[in-house]
N, C-alpha and C positions, 0 to 999 in steps of 0.2 A: 719557772718560765719555760715554755716550750722553745726548743732550739730554733724553730722556724718562725717564731714571733719576735718582734723587736720593739724597742722604745725609741722613738725618733723626735728630733727637735728641728724646726725649720723657721728661721726668722724671715719674714716677708718685709719687714721695715723695722728700723730702730737699732740695727746692728751694723756699725760702720757709719753711723750718723746719729745725731741727737734730734729726736722727734719722729713722728710717723710710726709709732710702735705697733707691731703686729707679729705675734709669735705663735706658731703652730706646734702642738704636741700630738703625737700619735702612738697608738699601741696596737699591734696585731701582726698578721702575716704581711709580707712585703706587697705593697700596692693595695692592700685591703685593710689598712689600719683604720681603727676608729679614731677620730680627730677631735680636738678642742682648739679653740683660738683664744689666746690671751691678749687682750687689748686690741683696739682698732682705732688708731689715732691719726692726727693730721700733722703736717709741717706747714710752715707759712712761707709764702713766696717773697721774692725780692725783685726789684726792677731790673737788675742786671741779667739774671738767668731765667726768670719767669714773669716777664712784664704782663700786666693785666690779669694774671691768674688770681683767683680768690683763695683757693686752698689746694694743698698737695696731699694726696692720699696714696696708700699702698696699692699696687696692682695685685688684685686678688684672683687673677685668672686661674692660677693653679688650684686654689681652694674652691673656686666656683665650679670647676670641672669635677670636683670630688665632694660636692655639697651633700650628696646622699650619705657620705661617711662622717659628716660633721655633726657632733652632738650639741655643742653650745658655744657661746662666747662668754668669757669671764673678764670682767673689767677690774683692774687692780685699784684704780682711783680716778678722780674726776678731772684731771688735767687734760686739756685739749689734745695733747700729743698722745694720749692713751684712750680717749673716749670720743674725740671729735669726728671720726669718720663713721661711727656706728650707724647713725641715722641716714647718712648719705649712701652707704653701701648695703644697708640691711636688706633691701628687696632682693639682692643677689644671693643672700645666705639664708634668710628666713628660718632662723633657729632661736631658741630662748637665749636671753641675755641675763647673766647673773652678776649682781653687784651688791655691795653693802648699802645701807639706807641712804646716806648722803649722796653717794655716787648714783644710786638708782633714781633718786629724785631728779638729779641733773639729766640723766639719760632719758627719763620719761618725758621731760620737757622738750628735749631735742626730738624725740620720736614723734610727739604730737605736732611739732612745728613742720615736720616733713611728711605728715599724713599717715604715719604708722600707728598701729595699736600700742599705746603705752604699756598695756598689761603684759606684753611679751617680755618686759624687763622685770625680773624676779628679784625681790629683796632677800638677801641671805644674812644670817647672823655671823658673828665672829667665831673664830676657833674656840672650842673644839667642834662647833657645828660644821657639818660637811654636806656636800651635794654629790650624789652618786649618779653617774651617767655612763652607760656602756662599761668599759673596763676601768674607768677613772672614778676616783673619789677625791673631791677638791674641797679644801678648806681655806678660809680667808683669815690669815693670822695677822693681827694688827701690827703695823709699822708706823713709826713717826716719819712725817714728811711735811711739806709746806702746804698741805691741803688736808682737811679732816678725813678720817676713816680710810686712810691708805692701808693697803694690805699686801703682804707677801702671800703667794699661793703655795699651799702644801698639796702637791699633786701625787697621789698614790695610784699605782697600777701594778699588775703582775710583774712589770719590769723594774719595780723599786720606787722609792720615794724621791721626788724631785722638789726642790724649793726654788720657786721663781720669785725673787725678792720684790719685783716692782721697783719704784723709786723709794729710797729710804735714807734715814740718818739715825744715828745712835743718840737720840735725844731723850733723856730721862725726865725732863721738865719742859714739855712743849707748850704749856699754857692752855692751848685749845687742842682737843683731840687726845689720842692715846700715846703714852710714853712707850719707848722701846723697852721690852720686857725680856731680859736675858734668861730669866728662869723659864718662861714659857718656851722660848726657842731652844733651850737646853733639853726640855722634855720632847719637843718635836724632833730633835736630833737623835734621841736615844735609840730608836729602831735602826738608825743608820740612814744617811743621806746619800743616795746614789749619785745625784748631780745637783750642783748649786748653779743656777743661772742668775747672774748677779749684776746689778747696777754698777756702771764704771765711770760715771760722769766726772767725779772729782778725784779720780785716782792719782792725779799728779800733785794734789795738795798734801803737803808733808806733815801738817800738824793736825791733831784731832779736831773734829768739827765742834763748833760752839752751839750752845743751846739757845732756843728762842727766849728763854727766861733771862738771857744776858742783856736784852735790849731795852726793856721798859724804862729803866732809870735814865739812860742816856737820852732816849726819845722824849721822856717827860721833861728833862732838864732843858733840852733844846726848845721845845714848844713853850715851856714856862717863861723863857727869857725873851721870846719873840714879842715885838711891839705891835706889828700890824696884823693883817689877816694871815693865816697860816693855811697852806695846802700841802698835802702829802700824797704821793702815789706809791702803790705797791701792786703786786699781782693780786687781782681780785679774788683768786682762789685761795690766797694765803689768809684764811679767815683769822688765824691767830694774830697775824701782823695787823690786820684791819682792826681787830679789837684792841691791840696794844696802842695803836694810833688814836683810836676813839677814846680809850680810857685816859690817855695822856692829855688829850684836848679837854676832856671833862674836868680833870684835876686842875687844869690851868684856867678853869672858869669859862671855857668856850663851848658854844653850841655846835654839834656835829652835823655835817651835811655830807651825804654820799652822792657822788656824781658819776654817772656812767651806768649803762644798762647792766653790764657784767657785774659791777660792784653790787648793785641792788639785788640782782638775781642770786648771787652767791650768799649774801647775808640772809636773804629770805629763805633759801634752801637750808642753810645751817640752822636757822631758828626752827623751821618746820620739822626738821629731823632731830632736834634736841641737842645738836652738836654745840650750838652757840647759846650760852646763857648769860644773863645780866649784861646784855649789850646796852650801852648808853642810849638815851632818847635821840632819835634821828629827826632832823628837821628838813623840810623840802626846800628847794632853791627859792621858791616863791616866798616862803616864810623868812628865809635868810635875808632877802632884800630889805626887810624892815628892821634888821638887827644891826647893832654897831659892828663895823668891819673888824675891829680888833677883838671882837668876842666870837669870831667864827673859826671853825676848824673844818676845812674841806678835805675829804678823802676821795681821790679821783682814780679813774682808770687811765691807762696809757703809760705805764712804767717803761715800756720798750719803744717809745717814740712813735706809736701808731698814729697815723695822720688824722683819723676820724675819732680818736678817743678824746675823753674830756680834757686831759692834760694838754694835748696838742692844740685843741680849740681855744683853751684859755691862753696859751702862749701866743696865739695869733690875735686874740681879742677877748671875746666873752664866751661863756658857756652857761646856758640857761639864765642869762642875765647877770652872772657873777663875773667879776673881773679882778685880776691881781694888778696892783699898782706899786709905785716906788716905795721901798721900805717894807714890803710884804716878804714872806718867806715861803719858799717851795722846797720840799724835801723829797728826794728819791730814796725811799726805803726799800731798795731793790738792787739786784745786780743786773747789769746790762748783758743780755745774752749775746755771744759773739755773732756778728752780722747785723746787729741792731744799733751799733754805735753811732752811725750818722744821724739816724732819726732822733736819738736821745740828745746828741750834741746840738742838733738844730733847735730843739725845744729849750735847752739850757741857754743858748745864745739869744733866742727870742725873748725869753724872760729877762735876761740880762739887759737887753735893750730897753725894757720897760722899767728898769731899776729894781727888779725883784731879786732878792738874795737867794741863790740856789745852793742847796747842800746835797751832795751826792754821797755815795758809799765809799769814797776813796779812803776814808779814815777807818772803815770797818766797824764803826760804832752803831750803825743804824740798819744793818742787814746781816742775817746769817743764812747760809745756804741750806736748802732742803735735801742735799745729797751727802752721802757718807764720803769723807776724805780718805786718803790712802791708809792711814793707821786704823781707821774705823773698819775699812774693808778687811784688813788683816785680822782685826778682832773678831769679825763675824766668821771668817774662815776658821779661826781657832775654836770658836764656840760650836760651830756646826760640824766641823771635821768631815767635809764631803769627800766622797770617793773620787770625784772629778769636778772641775770648775769650767764653766763656759761664761765668759764675760759678755754682757749685752748692755744696751743703752749707752752708746758712746761712739765717737768717731774711731777710725781704725787705730789711731795712736793710743786712745784710751783702752781699747780692747787688748792691744798688744802689751801695754804696760801692766794691765790687770792680770793677764795670763802669766807674765813674768813673776808677779807677786805669788801667784799660786804655785808655780813650778819651784820657786825658791823655798817653799814650805813642803815640797814633796807631793803637791796635789797635781795630778795629771790635768793639764789645761790645754785649751785650743782657742785660736782666734777664728770665730765663725761670723761671717758677714752675711748680709741679706742674700738669700738664695742658696746658701750652703746647708744642705740637709745632713744632720749628724745622726749617727747611731750611738745611743747612750747605753746600749746593752752590755758592752764589754767592760774591760778594766780601764780602758782609756776612751775618750770620745773620738770617733773616727768619722771621716767624711764618706757619706753614701753616694751622693750625687749632687750636681749643681742644677738649680732650678732658675729659669729665666725670670727675673723680677724687674719691675720697673715702677713707674709712678702713674697715677691717675690725677689729672688736673680738673678741679672744679672751675670752669670758666664761664662766669655768669650763671646760667641755670643748666649748663651742659657739662657732662663729664667727657673729657677727651684723654686719649693716651699720650704718653710722652713721645711716642714715635709717630704720631699722626701728622706732625709737621706744622701744626697751628702756631705753637710757641716759637718754633724755629723761624717760620716766615715772619712773625711779629718782630723778632730780634733783628732779622736781616733788614726789614723795612726801617726799624729804628736806627740801625747803624748806617744804612746806605741810601735811605730815601726811596721814593716810589715814583714811577713814571707810567702813565697810561698813553698808549699809542692807539689811535682810532683811525681805521681806514674803511672806506666804502668802495665797493666795486660794482660796476653796472652789469647788465645782462650779458655783455660780451667779455666779461672778466677784465675790464679795463678800469683803472682808478677813476672814481667819480670825484674829481677835485683832488687836492693835495691831502696827505695825512695831517692830523693835528695831534698835539701833545698836551697833556695836563701833568703838572709836577706837584709833588707833595714832599716837603722836607728836603728840598734841594735849593741851592743858590739860584737866584733869578737870572744872574748874569755870570758869564764865564770869562776865560782869558782873552777872548776876542772882543770883549766889551759889548757884545750884542746880547739880546735876550736869549736865554738858554733855549726856550721853546722854539724861537725862530731858527736857531742854528740846527736844532734837531729836525725840525720839519723840512728844512732845506736839504739836509743830508739824506733823510729818508725819501724825499721826493726824487732826488738824483738817482737813488737806487731803483725806485719804481720805474723811472724813465728808461733805465737800462735793462730791466728785468724781462726775461723771456716769457713766452706764453705758458710754458709748462710750470714755471714758478708761480705765475699769477693765478693759475688754476688750482694749485696745491696749497690748501690752508696751512698745513703743518710746516711745509718748507717756507712759505711766505712769512708765517709768524716767527719762525726761527731766525730768518734773515733780518727782519725788522727789529727783533730783540737784540741781535748781535750788533747791528749798526747803531742802534740807540745807545746801547751801553758803551760802545767804543767812542761815540761822539761825546758822551758825558765824561768819559775818562779824559779825553783831550781837552775839554772845556773847563771842567771843575775838579778833575782828579779823583772822581768817584764813579763806580759802576753801580747804578741803582737797581733795585728790583723793578722789572718791567712787565706790565700786563699789556698784551696786544689784543685789541678787539677788531675783528674783521667781519664786516657785514656785506652780504651780497644781495643785489637786487634780482629777484626771480619773477 
């Protein structure tokens, strides 16, 4: 490697958070590196911090400014936090997308939905097949995870071999998809691993991870003992779990019904690509209406409490004509992602009010994680023997703990969060510079920046209410009548027991009667004074200072 060339790593999302994964690798002379992007995913909004937002995506401004240096996008697997932003941001990058067959199938569907040519998504084979682009040679090495055909990337360049694990677990019997193959990974490690960029999600779990094959017996027993209708929810992308649930229902003599677009789409994609074989016969909701209720097994979307998913709609009433009643069983075969607890608890309580028995994963019998636990991470470190470790895919506390595991084994490690560009060329990873990173919000059909103020204003209005003050002035710059006020999200009456709008209008009119000619002629000054008085009057009456919009119209 030339001394004036370097191997760099830059996370734009997914480092210091769980979700919204986007990782840049580069090789070449400073500022002129050829680049590849690994994953381009989304995070999901919440009503507290991002009200009304549909999706959260990485800010790719840095990459967009260097798009002529970008060779391609490589997608490790089909989870939304790794693939979900590709179709939304593709027009800004316009480079080939490489993925394995199942992931490519999902990506092409998304590209078509957003008006892009699906053929820009290229299907690649598993390791030892490789793709050569610029200074990079990239191979997709199979990893076990909770979605089929996940892969760790083997990234070779003149700067050395980097392994980017993607999401993974050490599952030798995953039921659907490929098992973790230590022999293959040992071969990959033989030439030496310059840097291991590694999943950190479950670093705090102190026991080795469990296999997907541990679940079928317990799930089969639970469903077999149920008397009424049975419904179960899991991540739609966890095709192995969906098959386990379907097989258990079939063995219990039940007809299987899939509910939710995502569930149907994932099973269809898995069948099309040959990942899913021998899946039980699936019946439509219309066919299920004519079947005995105690002979049905429903598998639904909505394991994270999503309001519009099938599970939530059934908890509120019916979905596609199917309804759970007293004595029926609902199973959460999933783990609740931190931040989604309220939505899940809401569904549990709604089902409980209907007399439905709800079983969650508190016993650990009906779900296993798709991520490697702490001992599994150490086992991978031992297997690959990397020259350096860079934790990724985790909150800051996860990255920090993972780096400690590496350092304890003598592996130089660093905590690198979004925007921290690293030099991987030396004996230890080092910080080259800090890049401004942020978020892009999909708000309806529009993409907005986190600093645009739209979400901030929405939060302020939600917290403080909104007041519109309207004033008309005549040709002589004199008020034409009194100002009037419209309120939203504010109490109608205040401490004086009078209508809030009447108090506001009186206070504003008193100001206008005292205002001088210079103030009445200056829109900016007049608007500022009206806003100040309106907010202060609201504070006196109801103890809140709302957001205020002032509309001044002049007769000309």
